[in-house]
C-alpha positions in Angstrom: 10.7 -113.4 -280.0 12.1 -116.7 -278.9 11.7 -116.0 -275.1 8.0 -115.9 -275.5 7.8 -119.2 -277.4 5.6 -121.6 -275.5 7.7 -124.7 -276.5 10.8 -123.3 -274.7 8.9 -122.5 -271.4 9.5 -125.8 -269.8 13.2 -125.9 -270.5 13.5 -122.3 -269.3 11.6 -123.1 -266.1 13.7 -126.2 -265.5 17.0 -124.4 -265.9 15.7 -121.5 -263.8 14.9 -123.8 -260.9 18.2 -125.6 -261.3 20.3 -122.4 -261.4 18.3 -120.9 -258.6 18.7 -124.1 -256.5 22.5 -124.1 -257.2 22.7 -120.4 -256.4 20.8 -121.1 -253.2 23.2 -123.9 -252.2 26.3 -121.8 -252.9 24.9 -118.8 -251.0 23.6 -121.0 -248.1 26.7 -123.1 -247.7 29.5 -120.8 -248.6 28.5 -117.1 -248.3 26.1 -117.2 -245.4 28.4 -119.1 -243.0 31.1 -116.6 -243.7 28.7 -113.7 -243.2 27.4 -115.4 -240.0 30.9 -115.7 -238.6 31.6 -112.1 -239.5 28.4 -110.9 -237.9 29.0 -113.1 -234.8 32.6 -111.7 -234.5 31.3 -108.1 -234.9 28.5 -108.6 -232.5 30.9 -110.2 -229.9 33.4 -107.3 -230.4 30.7 -104.7 -230.1 29.4 -106.3 -226.9 32.9 -106.6 -225.6 33.6 -102.9 -226.4 30.3 -101.9 -224.9 31.1 -103.8 -221.7 34.5 -102.2 -221.6 33.0 -98.8 -222.1 30.5 -99.5 -219.3 33.4 -100.5 -217.0 35.3 -97.4 -217.9 32.2 -95.3 -217.3 31.7 -96.8 -213.9 35.4 -96.3 -213.0 35.1 -92.7 -214.2 31.9 -92.1 -212.2 33.5 -93.5 -209.1 36.6 -91.3 -209.7 34.3 -88.3 -210.1 32.6 -89.1 -206.9 35.9 -89.5 -205.0 37.1 -86.3 -206.6 34.0 -84.4 -205.5 34.4 -85.8 -202.0 38.0 -84.7 -201.8 37.1 -81.3 -203.3 34.4 -80.8 -200.7 36.8 -81.7 -197.9 39.4 -79.3 -199.3 36.8 -76.5 -199.6 35.7 -77.1 -196.0 39.4 -77.0 -194.9 39.9 -73.8 -196.8 36.8 -72.2 -195.3 38.0 -73.2 -191.8 41.5 -71.9 -192.5 40.2 -68.7 -193.9 37.9 -68.2 -190.9 40.8 -69.0 -188.5 43.0 -66.5 -190.4 40.3 -63.8 -190.3 39.9 -64.4 -186.6 43.7 -64.1 -186.1 43.8 -61.0 -188.2 41.0 -59.4 -186.2 42.7 -60.3 -182.9 46.0 -58.9 -184.2 44.2 -55.8 -185.4 42.7 -55.3 -181.9 46.1 -55.9 -180.3 47.8 -53.4 -182.6 45.0 -50.8 -182.0 45.3 -51.2 -178.2 49.1 -50.9 -178.5 48.8 -47.8 -180.6 46.3 -46.3 -178.2 48.7 -46.9 -175.3 51.6 -45.5 -177.3 49.5 -42.5 -178.2 48.5 -41.9 -174.6 52.2 -42.2 -173.6 53.2 -39.7 -176.3 50.4 -37.3 -175.4 51.5 -37.5 -171.7 55.1 -37.0 -172.7 54.3 -34.0 -174.9 52.2 -32.5 -172.0 55.1 -33.0 -169.6 57.7 -31.6 -171.9 55.4 -28.6 -172.6 55.0 -28.0 -168.9 58.7 -28.4 -168.3 59.4 -25.9 -171.1 56.8 -23.5 -169.8 58.3 -23.8 -166.2 61.8 -23.2 -167.5 61.2 -20.5 -169.9 58.1 -18.6 -168.8 60.1 -16.9 -166.0 62.8 -16.0 -168.5 60.3 -14.7 -171.0 58.6 -12.6 -168.2 62.0 -11.2 -167.2 62.9 -10.4 -170.9 59.5 -8.9 -171.4 59.9 -6.8 -168.2 63.4 -5.7 -169.4 62.1 -4.7 -172.8 59.2 -2.9 -171.2 61.6 -1.0 -168.8 63.8 -0.1 -171.7 60.9 1.4 -173.7 59.5 3.0 -170.6 62.9 4.6 -169.9 63.2 5.8 -173.4 59.7 7.2 -173.3 60.1 8.9 -169.9 63.8 9.8 -170.3 64.7 7.8 -167.1 67.6 5.5 -166.4 67.2 1.9 -165.6 69.7 0.1 -163.4 69.3 -3.7 -163.3 65.6 -3.7 -163.2 65.2 -0.6 -161.0 64.0 2.8 -162.1 65.9 5.9 -161.4 63.7 8.9 -162.1 66.6 11.2 -163.0 66.2 12.8 -166.2 69.0 12.8 -168.7 70.1 16.1 -170.0 
């Protein structure tokens, strides 16, 4: 095997160091600066994006805080409006109930008056009709004659 020949070790080591040194120079002066620029640009862009994200997050948080404040104010206004509306409804309900009670009392009074008027007008007529019917049946039962509400005790033949 020629690689393991001791006579060629020195030349192999020499060319190894020369090629390694050249490779080192190429990498150090060509590739590493380009990679450094790329890394620097990426780092700068990431930091810029991060700062933009932080700014957007702060803006969003402030908007959320403002939104919550407005929401709480609206909720409070709604609660107040609802309580005012309920109070107005209760007041209207009480007013309507009192009006209905007054109307009911008036109707009851009207019905009582009409009933009394009807009784006054028609009770005497009903008594007279009942008396006439009773006289007619009495006359038929006793074979008497009745002349305008008066009895004649003459018997019919």
